[in-house]
MITI-43176 format. One record per residue: residue number from 1; chain; residue in one letter; x, y, z of N, C-alpha, C in turn. Coordinates in nm, 2 decimals, always signed. Layout:
   num   cadena   residuo     n_px     n_py     n_pz    ca_px    ca_py    ca_pz     c_px     c_py     c_pz
   NUM        A         a        X        Y        Z        X        Y        Z        X        Y        Z
...
This chain:
   num   cadena   residuo     n_px     n_py     n_pz    ca_px    ca_py    ca_pz     c_px     c_py     c_pz
     1        A         m    -1.85    -2.25    -1.55    -1.80    -2.19    -1.53    -1.68    -2.23    -1.60
     2        A         r    -1.66    -2.22    -1.76    -1.51    -2.23    -1.80    -1.40    -2.20    -1.78
     3        A         w    -1.27    -2.24    -1.78    -1.14    -2.18    -1.77    -1.15    -2.08    -1.89
     4        A         e    -1.21    -2.14    -1.99    -1.19    -2.04    -2.10    -1.30    -1.91    -2.08
     5        A         d    -1.42    -1.92    -2.03    -1.49    -1.81    -1.98    -1.43    -1.72    -1.87
     6        A         l    -1.36    -1.77    -1.82    -1.27    -1.69    -1.76    -1.21    -1.61    -1.75
     7        A         l    -1.12    -1.66    -1.89    -1.04    -1.57    -1.97    -1.10    -1.48    -2.07
     8        A         t    -1.18    -1.54    -2.11    -1.23    -1.39    -2.20    -1.30    -1.25    -2.15
     9        A         e    -1.32    -1.33    -1.98    -1.39    -1.17    -1.91    -1.25    -1.11    -1.85
    10        A         f    -1.15    -1.18    -1.79    -1.05    -1.14    -1.70    -0.89    -1.13    -1.75
    11        A         s    -0.91    -1.19    -1.84    -0.73    -1.18    -1.88    -0.64    -1.08    -1.87
    12        A         k    -0.72    -0.94    -1.95    -0.66    -0.80    -1.94    -0.67    -0.76    -1.80
    13        A         r    -0.79    -0.83    -1.69    -0.80    -0.72    -1.55    -0.76    -0.83    -1.51
    14        A         p    -0.65    -0.94    -1.47    -0.64    -1.04    -1.44    -0.64    -1.07    -1.27
    15        A         l    -0.65    -0.91    -1.18    -0.70    -0.94    -1.03    -0.84    -0.94    -1.01
    16        A         f    -0.85    -1.00    -0.97    -1.05    -0.99    -0.94    -1.06    -1.05    -0.80
    17        A         h    -1.20    -0.99    -0.77    -1.27    -1.07    -0.68    -1.32    -1.15    -0.70
    18        A         s    -1.36    -1.23    -0.65    -1.50    -1.35    -0.64    -1.61    -1.28    -0.64
    19        A         s    -1.64    -1.20    -0.63    -1.82    -1.13    -0.62    -1.84    -1.09    -0.78
    20        A         m    -1.69    -1.09    -0.82    -1.71    -1.01    -1.00    -1.80    -1.11    -1.07
    21        A         l    -1.76    -1.30    -1.05    -1.78    -1.38    -1.09    -1.96    -1.37    -1.13
    22        A         k    -2.00    -1.31    -1.06    -2.14    -1.31    -1.05    -2.23    -1.30    -1.19
    23        A         i    -2.12    -1.26    -1.29    -2.14    -1.23    -1.43    -2.19    -1.35    -1.52
    24        A         f    -2.13    -1.46    -1.42    -2.17    -1.63    -1.49    -2.27    -1.69    -1.43
    25        A         p    -2.35    -1.77    -1.52    -2.51    -1.84    -1.42    -2.46    -1.90    -1.33
    26        A         d    -2.36    -1.97    -1.36    -2.30    -2.09    -1.23    -2.37    -2.05    -1.13
    27        A         d    -2.38    -2.19    -1.05    -2.40    -2.21    -0.90    -2.30    -2.10    -0.79
    28        A         p    -2.25    -2.04    -0.71    -2.18    -2.01    -0.65    -2.07    -2.10    -0.58
    29        A         h    -2.14    -2.19    -0.49    -2.06    -2.30    -0.50    -1.97    -2.34    -0.58
    30        A         h    -2.03    -2.40    -0.71    -1.97    -2.42    -0.80    -1.84    -2.36    -0.85
    31        A         i    -1.92    -2.23    -0.86    -1.76    -2.15    -0.90    -1.63    -2.13    -0.79
    32        A         q    -1.67    -2.16    -0.67    -1.63    -2.17    -0.53    -1.50    -2.29    -0.57
    33        A         v    -1.59    -2.38    -0.63    -1.48    -2.56    -0.67    -1.39    -2.53    -0.73
    34        A         q    -1.44    -2.48    -0.87    -1.36    -2.43    -0.95    -1.27    -2.34    -0.93
    35        A         l    -1.30    -2.22    -0.85    -1.13    -2.14    -0.84    -1.09    -2.25    -0.73
    36        A         s    -1.11    -2.29    -0.63    -1.00    -2.38    -0.59    -0.89    -2.47    -0.60
    37        A         r    -0.98    -2.52    -0.75    -0.91    -2.63    -0.84    -0.80    -2.56    -0.96
    38        A         w    -0.83    -2.45    -0.98    -0.78    -2.36    -1.06    -0.63    -2.29    -0.98
    39        A         v    -0.66    -2.31    -0.86    -0.56    -2.28    -0.76    -0.42    -2.40    -0.71
    40        A         d    -0.49    -2.45    -0.74    -0.39    -2.63    -0.68    -0.38    -2.65    -0.80
    41        A         a    -0.37    -2.62    -0.94    -0.34    -2.64    -1.09    -0.22    -2.56    -1.10
    42        A         g    -0.25    -2.47    -1.00    -0.12    -2.30    -1.08    -0.14    -2.20    -1.17
    43        A         k    -0.30    -2.22    -1.20    -0.33    -2.12    -1.27    -0.38    -2.05    -1.26
    44        A         l    -0.45    -2.01    -1.12    -0.47    -1.90    -1.04    -0.40    -1.89    -0.91
    45        A         s    -0.34    -1.75    -0.84    -0.30    -1.72    -0.74    -0.40    -1.67    -0.64
    46        A         q    -0.43    -1.75    -0.51    -0.55    -1.64    -0.41    -0.45    -1.58    -0.30
    47        A         i    -0.44    -1.42    -0.37    -0.42    -1.30    -0.26    -0.42    -1.31    -0.15
    48        A         r    -0.59    -1.30    -0.12    -0.65    -1.30    -0.02    -0.76    -1.39    +0.02
    49        A         k    -0.84    -1.36    +0.09    -0.98    -1.38    +0.11    -1.03    -1.32    +0.01
    50        A         e    -1.14    -1.37    -0.07    -1.16    -1.36    -0.20    -1.11    -1.32    -0.32
    51        A         w    -0.99    -1.26    -0.31    -0.92    -1.21    -0.42    -0.84    -1.29    -0.52
    52        A         y    -0.84    -1.25    -0.62    -0.74    -1.40    -0.69    -0.66    -1.36    -0.80
    53        A         l    -0.57    -1.36    -0.85    -0.50    -1.34    -0.94    -0.47    -1.46    -1.06
    54        A         i    -0.48    -1.42    -1.19    -0.48    -1.51    -1.29    -0.28    -1.51    -1.29
    55        A         e    -0.30    -1.66    -1.31    -0.11    -1.65    -1.37    -0.10    -1.69    -1.48
    56        A         k    +0.06    -1.66    -1.50    +0.13    -1.64    -1.64    +0.15    -1.79    -1.65
    57        A         p    +0.05    -1.83    -1.81    +0.13    -1.74    -1.90    -0.05    -1.68    -1.95
    58        A         y    -0.14    -1.69    -1.88    -0.27    -1.69    -1.92    -0.33    -1.54    -1.89
    59        A         r    -0.24    -1.46    -1.83    -0.26    -1.31    -1.83    -0.21    -1.22    -1.97
    60        A         l    -0.29    -1.13    -1.98    -0.21    -1.06    -2.07    -0.20    -0.92    -1.99
    61        A         k    -0.19    -0.91    -1.87    -0.14    -0.83    -1.83    -0.05    -0.77    -1.71
    62        A         e    +0.05    -0.71    -1.65    +0.08    -0.76    -1.55    +0.01    -0.65    -1.41
    63        A         v    +0.04    -0.69    -1.33    +0.03    -0.65    -1.23    +0.12    -0.60    -1.08
    64        A         p    +0.19    -0.51    -1.08    +0.29    -0.54    -1.00    +0.25    -0.51    -0.81
    65        A         p    +0.31    -0.58    -0.75    +0.30    -0.58    -0.65    +0.27    -0.45    -0.57
    66        A         p    +0.29    -0.30    -0.59    +0.21    -0.19    -0.53    +0.06    -0.19    -0.59
    67        A         v    +0.02    -0.24    -0.68    -0.11    -0.25    -0.76    -0.20    -0.33    -0.70
    68        A         i    -0.12    -0.45    -0.69    -0.20    -0.56    -0.57    -0.25    -0.49    -0.45
    69        A         a    -0.14    -0.43    -0.38    -0.14    -0.35    -0.23    -0.24    -0.25    -0.23
    70        A         n    -0.27    -0.14    -0.33    -0.40    -0.09    -0.32    -0.54    -0.14    -0.34
    71        A         t    -0.53    -0.25    -0.48    -0.66    -0.34    -0.48    -0.73    -0.38    -0.42
    72        A         v    -0.66    -0.50    -0.31    -0.72    -0.59    -0.24    -0.73    -0.59    -0.07
    73        A         v    -0.72    -0.42    -0.06    -0.74    -0.36    +0.05    -0.83    -0.26    +0.04
    74        A         h    -0.92    -0.22    +0.07    -0.98    -0.06    +0.03    -1.05    +0.01    +0.19
    75        A         p    -1.04    +0.13    +0.19    -0.93    +0.18    +0.14    -0.81    +0.20    +0.17
    76        A         s    -0.67    +0.20    +0.07    -0.59    +0.20    +0.14    -0.50    +0.29    +0.05
    77        A         y    -0.35    +0.35    +0.06    -0.26    +0.41    +0.00    -0.13    +0.37    +0.03
    78        A         l    -0.02    +0.38    -0.06    +0.12    +0.33    -0.06    +0.21    +0.42    +0.04
    79        A         s    +0.25    +0.40    +0.14    +0.29    +0.49    +0.27    +0.41    +0.44    +0.32
    80        A         l    +0.47    +0.55    +0.45    +0.57    +0.46    +0.50    +0.71    +0.44    +0.43
    81        A         e    +0.75    +0.30    +0.47    +0.88    +0.29    +0.37    +0.88    +0.26    +0.26
    82        A         w    +0.79    +0.18    +0.19    +0.78    +0.18    +0.04    +0.78    +0.34    -0.05
    83        A         a    +0.66    +0.43    +0.01    +0.66    +0.52    -0.04    +0.79    +0.61    -0.04
    84        A         l    +0.82    +0.62    +0.11    +1.00    +0.68    +0.12    +1.08    +0.65    +0.00
    85        A         q    +1.10    +0.54    +0.01    +1.18    +0.43    -0.13    +1.12    +0.50    -0.26
    86        A         y    +1.04    +0.51    -0.27    +0.94    +0.61    -0.37    +0.99    +0.70    -0.47
    87        A         h    +1.00    +0.82    -0.34    +1.04    +0.94    -0.34    +1.22    +0.95    -0.35
    88        A         g    +1.28    +0.87    -0.35    +1.42    +0.89    -0.35    +1.45    +0.92    -0.17
    89        A         m    +1.40    +0.93    -0.06    +1.40    +0.94    +0.05    +1.52    +0.87    +0.13
    90        A         i    +1.45    +0.77    +0.13    +1.57    +0.67    +0.18    +1.64    +0.60    +0.10
    91        A         p    +1.80    +0.60    +0.13    +1.86    +0.50    +0.01    +1.84    +0.30    +0.02
    92        A         e    +1.72    +0.26    +0.13    +1.68    +0.12    +0.10    +1.63    +0.12    -0.01
    93        A         h    +1.59    -0.04    -0.09    +1.51    -0.04    -0.15    +1.41    -0.11    -0.07
    94        A         v    +1.29    -0.05    -0.13    +1.17    -0.20    +0.02    +1.08    -0.26    -0.13
    95        A         f    +1.12    -0.37    -0.10    +1.06    -0.48    -0.12    +0.94    -0.48    -0.16
    96        A         n    +0.89    -0.46    +0.03    +0.72    -0.54    +0.03    +0.66    -0.40    +0.09
    97        A         p    +0.57    -0.40    +0.01    +0.44    -0.29    +0.01    +0.37    -0.24    +0.12
    98        A         t    +0.41    -0.11    +0.21    +0.36    -0.04    +0.31    +0.26    +0.05    +0.29
    99        A         s    +0.15    +0.02    +0.36    +0.03    +0.10    +0.33    -0.02    +0.15    +0.44
   100        A         i    -0.13    +0.24    +0.41    -0.20    +0.30    +0.58    -0.36    +0.23    +0.51
   101        A         t    -0.45    +0.24    +0.57    -0.63    +0.20    +0.58    -0.66    +0.28    +0.66
   102        A         t    -0.78    +0.24    +0.67    -0.87    +0.30    +0.81    -0.93    +0.19    +0.82
   103        A         n    -0.95    +0.09    +0.79    -0.97    -0.06    +0.87    -0.84    -0.13    +0.89
   104        A         r    -0.89    -0.22    +0.96    -0.75    -0.26    +1.10    -0.60    -0.33    +1.03
   105        A         g    -0.59    -0.31    +1.10    -0.46    -0.32    +1.01    -0.42    -0.48    +1.02
   106        A         m    -0.29    -0.50    +0.91    -0.33    -0.64    +0.88    -0.23    -0.68    +0.84
   107        A         r    -0.17    -0.80    +0.78    -0.07    -0.81    +0.68    +0.00    -0.99    +0.64
   108        A         f    -0.03    -1.02    +0.53    -0.05    -1.13    +0.43    +0.09    -1.14    +0.37
   109        A         a    +0.11    -1.28    +0.36    +0.23    -1.33    +0.22    +0.14    -1.32    +0.12
   110        A         a    +0.17    -1.29    -0.02    +0.12    -1.32    -0.10    +0.22    -1.28    -0.25
   111        A         k    +0.21    -1.40    -0.32    +0.33    -1.37    -0.50    +0.49    -1.33    -0.42
   112        A         k    +0.54    -1.40    -0.32    +0.65    -1.39    -0.29    +0.67    -1.26    -0.17
   113        A         n    +0.55    -1.16    -0.20    +0.57    -1.04    -0.10    +0.49    -1.01    +0.05
   114        A         l    +0.56    -0.96    +0.13    +0.46    -0.93    +0.27    +0.41    -0.84    +0.23
   115        A         f    +0.29    -0.82    +0.21    +0.18    -0.68    +0.21    +0.13    -0.65    +0.34
   116        A         i    +0.18    -0.56    +0.41    +0.14    -0.45    +0.53    +0.10    -0.35    +0.53
   117        A         y    -0.02    -0.34    +0.61    -0.15    -0.21    +0.66    -0.16    -0.18    +0.76
   118        A         h    -0.13    -0.07    +0.79    -0.14    +0.01    +0.93    -0.25    +0.09    +0.92
   119        A         h    -0.33    +0.07    +1.04    -0.47    +0.18    +1.03    -0.43    +0.29    +1.13
   120        A         v    -0.51    +0.40    +1.08    -0.52    +0.48    +1.07    -0.66    +0.56    +1.10
   121        A         q    -0.69    +0.64    +1.20    -0.86    +0.70    +1.21    -0.90    +0.80    +1.08
   122        A         p    -0.97    +0.79    +1.01    -1.04    +0.83    +0.93    -0.99    +1.00    +0.90
   123        A         s    -0.97    +1.08    +0.99    -0.95    +1.22    +0.96    -0.77    +1.20    +0.93
   124        A         f    -0.73    +1.10    +0.95    -0.58    +1.10    +0.91    -0.55    +1.03    +0.78
   125        A         f    -0.68    +0.96    +0.70    -0.67    +0.91    +0.57    -0.62    +1.00    +0.48
   126        A         t    -0.54    +1.07    +0.44    -0.53    +1.20    +0.38    -0.35    +1.24    +0.30
   127        A         g    -0.39    +1.31    +0.25    -0.20    +1.33    +0.18    -0.18    +1.21    +0.12
   128        A         y    -0.24    +1.18    +0.01    -0.19    +1.11    -0.07    -0.26    +1.18    -0.23
   129        A         i    -0.22    +1.10    -0.33    -0.19    +1.12    -0.46    -0.23    +1.00    -0.57
   130        A         q    -0.32    +1.00    -0.64    -0.31    +0.89    -0.74    -0.22    +0.92    -0.90
   131        A         k    -0.11    +0.84    -0.89    +0.02    +0.88    -0.95    -0.01    +0.78    -1.08
   132        A         p    +0.00    +0.79    -1.20    +0.02    +0.69    -1.33    +0.12    +0.62    -1.33
   133        A         t    +0.10    +0.50    -1.35    +0.26    +0.41    -1.39    +0.22    +0.33    -1.44
   134        A         n    +0.30    +0.31    -1.59    +0.22    +0.21    -1.68    +0.12    +0.19    -1.74
   135        A         s    +0.06    +0.06    -1.70    -0.05    +0.07    -1.75    -0.20    +0.04    -1.64
   136        A         h    -0.14    +0.11    -1.55    -0.18    +0.13    -1.37    -0.19    +0.25    -1.34
   137        A         s    -0.21    +0.30    -1.24    -0.22    +0.42    -1.13    -0.22    +0.34    -0.98
   138        A         l    -0.16    +0.42    -0.92    -0.11    +0.39    -0.79    -0.17    +0.53    -0.70
   139        A         y    -0.23    +0.49    -0.60    -0.24    +0.55    -0.43    -0.16    +0.59    -0.36
   140        A         i    -0.08    +0.68    -0.38    +0.05    +0.69    -0.27    +0.05    +0.83    -0.23
   141        A         a    +0.12    +0.81    -0.07    +0.18    +0.92    +0.00    +0.25    +1.00    -0.05
   142        A         y    +0.20    +1.14    -0.06    +0.32    +1.29    -0.07    +0.43    +1.21    +0.02
   143        A         p    +0.58    +1.24    -0.02    +0.72    +1.20    +0.07    +0.65    +1.30    +0.21
   144        A         e    +0.57    +1.39    +0.23    +0.55    +1.50    +0.37    +0.50    +1.38    +0.41
   145        A         k    +0.41    +1.34    +0.39    +0.28    +1.29    +0.41    +0.38    +1.08    +0.44
   146        A         a    +0.43    +1.02    +0.38    +0.49    +0.89    +0.43    +0.59    +0.93    +0.50
   147        A         l    +0.65    +1.05    +0.55    +0.71    +1.06    +0.65    +0.64    +1.08    +0.80
   148        A         m    +0.53    +1.17    +0.77    +0.46    +1.14    +0.90    +0.36    +1.04    +0.88
   149        A         d    +0.33    +0.97    +0.83    +0.29    +0.81    +0.84    +0.33    +0.75    +0.94
   150        A         k    +0.52    +0.77    +0.87    +0.56    +0.69    +0.96    +0.63    +0.70    +1.10
   151        A         i    +0.63    +0.84    +1.14    +0.63    +0.86    +1.25    +0.44    +0.85    +1.38
   152        A         y    +0.37    +0.89    +1.27    +0.27    +0.87    +1.34    +0.22    +0.69    +1.41
   153        A         i    +0.28    +0.61    +1.30    +0.26    +0.43    +1.32    +0.44    +0.41    +1.47
   154        A         f    +0.56    +0.45    +1.47    +0.64    +0.52    +1.56    +0.60    +0.50    +1.67
   155        A         l    +0.49    +0.62    +1.66    +0.49    +0.71    +1.83    +0.35    +0.60    +1.89
   156        A         q    +0.32    +0.49    +1.81    +0.20    +0.37    +1.88    +0.27    +0.30    +1.99
   157        A         r    +0.36    +0.31    +1.98    +0.47    +0.23    +2.08    +0.56    +0.24    +2.17
   158        A         n    +0.58    +0.38    +2.06    +0.77    +0.40    +2.12    +0.73    +0.56    +2.17
   159        A         e    +0.84    +0.62    +2.17    +0.87    +0.75    +2.22    +0.97    +0.79    +2.12
   160        A         f    +0.96    +0.91    +2.06    +0.98    +0.99    +1.95    +1.15    +1.01    +2.02
   161        A         s    +1.25    +1.03    +1.86    +1.41    +1.00    +1.94    +1.49    +1.07    +1.81
   162        A         m    +1.58    +1.17    +1.82    +1.59    +1.20    +1.75    +1.69    +1.10    +1.65
   163        A         d    +1.76    +1.05    +1.72    +1.84    +0.93    +1.68    +1.74    +0.81    +1.61
   164        A         w    +1.65    +0.79    +1.67    +1.50    +0.71    +1.59    +1.53    +0.79    +1.41
   165        A         l    +1.48    +0.90    +1.43    +1.49    +0.98    +1.30    +1.60    +0.96    +1.19
   166        A         k    +1.72    +0.96    +1.24    +1.80    +1.01    +1.19    +1.85    +0.86    +1.15
   167        A         e    +1.81    +0.76    +1.22    +1.85    +0.57    +1.13    +1.75    +0.56    +1.04
   168        A         l    +1.68    +0.66    +0.98    +1.60    +0.66    +0.83    +1.68    +0.71    +0.72
   169        A         r    +1.79    +0.77    +0.81    +1.87    +0.77    +0.66    +1.86    +0.88    +0.53
   170        A         l    +1.74    +1.03    +0.63    +1.63    +1.07    +0.49    +1.71    +1.16    +0.42
   171        A         q    +1.71    +1.12    +0.27    +1.80    +1.19    +0.17    +1.76    +1.28    +0.08
   172        A         n    +1.78    +1.38    -0.01    +1.69    +1.41    -0.12    +1.58    +1.51    -0.06
   173        A         l    +1.61    +1.59    +0.02    +1.52    +1.67    +0.14    +1.47    +1.83    +0.09
   174        A         d    +1.57    +1.89    -0.07    +1.58    +2.01    -0.12    +1.42    +2.03    -0.15
   175        A         a    +1.35    +1.94    -0.16    +1.23    +2.00    -0.22    +1.10    +1.98    -0.12
   176        A         f    +1.14    +1.94    -0.04    +1.06    +1.90    +0.11    +0.96    +1.98    +0.13
   177        A         d    +0.84    +2.00    +0.13    +0.76    +2.08    +0.21    +0.72    +2.12    +0.35
   178        A         f    +0.80    +2.21    +0.39    +0.78    +2.20    +0.59    +0.65    +2.22    +0.57
   179        A         e    +0.56    +2.31    +0.54    +0.44    +2.36    +0.55    +0.33    +2.26    +0.55
   180        A         r    +0.34    +2.19    +0.43    +0.26    +2.05    +0.44    +0.31    +1.96    +0.51
   181        A         f    +0.38    +1.93    +0.58    +0.43    +1.81    +0.66    +0.38    +1.85    +0.74
   182        A         r    +0.34    +2.02    +0.79    +0.32    +2.07    +1.00    +0.17    +2.04    +0.93
   183        A         s    +0.13    +2.08    +0.85    -0.01    +2.08    +0.84    -0.11    +1.97    +0.84
   184        A         y    -0.04    +1.81    +0.80    -0.13    +1.71    +0.84    -0.14    +1.67    +1.04
   185        A         v    -0.05    +1.75    +1.13    -0.10    +1.75    +1.27    -0.24    +1.79    +1.30
   186        A         n    -0.32    +1.91    +1.23    -0.45    +1.92    +1.24    -0.51    +1.81    +1.17
   187        A         n    -0.47    +1.68    +1.17    -0.60    +1.61    +1.10    -0.56    +1.45    +1.25
   188        A         t    -0.50    +1.49    +1.37    -0.54    +1.40    +1.48    -0.46    +1.51    +1.61
   189        A         r    -0.54    +1.37    +1.68    -0.45    +1.40    +1.81    -0.40    +1.35    +1.91
   190        A         k    -0.30    +1.28    +1.80    -0.21    +1.19    +1.85    -0.12    +1.21    +1.94
   191        A         r    -0.10    +1.22    +2.04    -0.04    +1.26    +2.18    +0.08    +1.21    +2.12
   192        A         g    +0.16    +1.37    +2.14    +0.37    +1.37    +2.09    +0.37    +1.38    +1.94
   193        A         l    +0.24    +1.41    +1.89    +0.29    +1.42    +1.74    +0.33    +1.52    +1.68
   194        A         a    +0.26    +1.66    +1.76    +0.33    +1.79    +1.71    +0.48    +1.80    +1.77
   195        A         n    +0.52    +1.74    +1.84    +0.62    +1.80    +1.92    +0.72    +1.74    +1.80
   196        A         a    +0.70    +1.56    +1.78    +0.80    +1.49    +1.66    +0.81    +1.56    +1.60
   197        A         v    +0.72    +1.63    +1.52    +0.72    +1.70    +1.39    +0.82    +1.86    +1.35
   198        A         n    +0.81    +1.88    +1.51    +0.85    +1.99    +1.51    +1.03    +2.00    +1.52
   199        A         k    +1.02    +1.88    +1.60    +1.16    +1.82    +1.64    +1.23    +1.79    +1.48
   200        A         s    +1.13    +1.68    +1.39    +1.22    +1.69    +1.24    +1.21    +1.75    +1.15
   201        A         i    +1.11    +1.87    +1.17    +1.16    +2.00    +1.08    +1.32    +2.03    +1.10
   202        A         e    +1.32    +2.05    +1.27    +1.43    +2.16    +1.31    +1.56    +2.05    +1.25
   203        A         c    +1.56    +1.87    +1.25    +1.68    +1.83    +1.20    +1.66    +1.81    +1.05
   204        A         i    +1.57    +1.80    +0.99    +1.56    +1.79    +0.82    +1.64    +1.98    +0.80
   205        A         k    +1.60    +2.05    +0.86    +1.67    +2.20    +0.82    +1.83    +2.21    +0.84
   206        A         g    +1.86    +2.15    +0.94    +1.96    +2.10    +0.99    +2.06    +2.07    +0.91
   207        A         e    +2.04    +1.91    +0.81    +2.07    +1.88    +0.66    +2.07    +1.97    +0.61
   208        A         l    +1.98    +2.05    +0.57    +1.97    +2.13    +0.46    +2.03    +2.23    +0.46
   209        A         e    +2.12    +2.29    +0.57    +2.23    +2.39    +0.58    +2.37    +2.34    +0.53
C-alpha cells in the first residue's frame, strides 16, 4: 500500500478505521507497519486504537473534534457540558467533546482535545437527534436530555443539591420542554433521579418567572 493509494481512497473521508484498509491486497502486518511510519512522519494522527486521521495538507475535508467524538466510539452521542453549550444553555465555551455511550466510560487525548465518554444503561441511551453541520452530521442530545444526562452522571457519585444546579448557570430556557425533560426518568431506575428532576424543574420555572 503506497501513500498515494491511501490518499486516492481516503483523502475525502480522512478519518478511518484500519479495518477499512482491507480493500488493499497488502498483508495486514505490512499495512500496520506503514501506518506506524506515516504516523511517525506526521502524515497521519492516531486518534485511538485502530482509528487514524489523515493530516493536513493531505486531507481534502476537515473533521472537527465533535465529529471525531461521534465516529470513533460507537454508539455515542454528544451530551453533557458540550451539548449544553451547543444549545446555548450555559455561558461557558466547552472545548473538549463530552459524550454518552453504552460502552464502558473512557477518555483519551487526541488532536489537542480530551475526548470524554460516560456510560449509561441501554434504556437511557435516548433523547438525541442527528443534526447536519457543514459537510458532516452530529448525533447530539436534545437540550433537555443534555441536562438530564448531566444530572444522571452527577448522581453516580454525589447527592443532588440546588446549589450544584445553580452552579451550572443555566440560561436561555424559554423553550425548555419540561414534559420531555421529565419523560426521560421513565428510561431508568436511577435512585434519586426523579426527585432531582422535580427539584430542577422547580428551579428552572422559578428562574423563568
